[in-house]
C-alpha positions in Angstrom: 0.3 0.6 0.1 2.9 2.2 -0.2 4.6 3.7 -2.3 8.0 4.2 -3.2 7.7 7.1 -5.4 5.9 8.6 -3.3 7.1 12.4 -1.6 9.5 13.3 -4.7 9.2 15.6 -6.4 10.8 15.9 -10.2 11.9 19.0 -12.2 13.3 20.0 -15.3 15.5 22.6 -14.5 15.5 26.3 -16.5 16.8 26.3 -20.3 18.3 23.0 -20.0 15.1 20.9 -21.5 15.2 21.1 -25.6 12.2 19.7 -26.9 12.6 20.6 -30.5 15.3 21.6 -32.7 15.5 24.6 -34.8 16.4 23.0 -38.5 15.6 25.1 -41.1 13.1 26.3 -44.2 11.2 24.4 -46.6 14.2 25.0 -49.5 11.9 27.9 -51.5 9.6 29.1 -48.6 9.3 30.9 -45.0 7.3 27.2 -44.4 10.8 26.5 -41.2 11.5 22.8 -40.5 11.5 21.2 -36.9 12.8 18.2 -35.5 12.0 16.0 -32.3 15.0 15.8 -29.9 15.1 12.7 -27.7 15.6 13.9 -24.1 19.0 11.9 -22.4 18.2 8.9 -20.5 14.4 9.3 -21.7 13.9 11.7 -18.6 13.7 15.4 -19.4 13.6 16.5 -15.8 15.1 15.3 -12.7 14.6 13.7 -9.4 15.6 15.9 -5.8 16.4 14.2 -3.7 18.3 16.8 -1.1 17.4 18.6 2.1 19.3 22.0 1.2 17.0 25.4 1.3 17.4 26.2 -2.0 15.5 23.2 -3.4 13.0 23.9 -0.1 12.1 27.5 -2.0 10.3 25.8 -4.4 6.7 25.4 -4.5 5.8 21.7 -3.6 1.5 20.9 -2.7 0.8 17.1 -2.1 -2.9 16.2 -3.3 -5.0 12.6 -1.3 -8.0 11.1 -1.6 -10.1 8.8 0.4 -12.8 6.3 0.0 -14.2 4.7 2.7 -17.1 2.4 1.5 -19.5 1.3 4.7 
């Protein structure tokens, strides 16, 4: 019943993740061409395991749901 993923903070660092890359324009047109850049290690985010004060400046929330069948 306990989830080991509970309490983890996932975040993408500012300006370090690029989803798409501009490749140029199609020949003879002004239509832009983009390509998809897959994330390194299949994870565009990192997991914060630190309790340092610098990470406590982020807004963190948790939502819980309890269902009781009587």
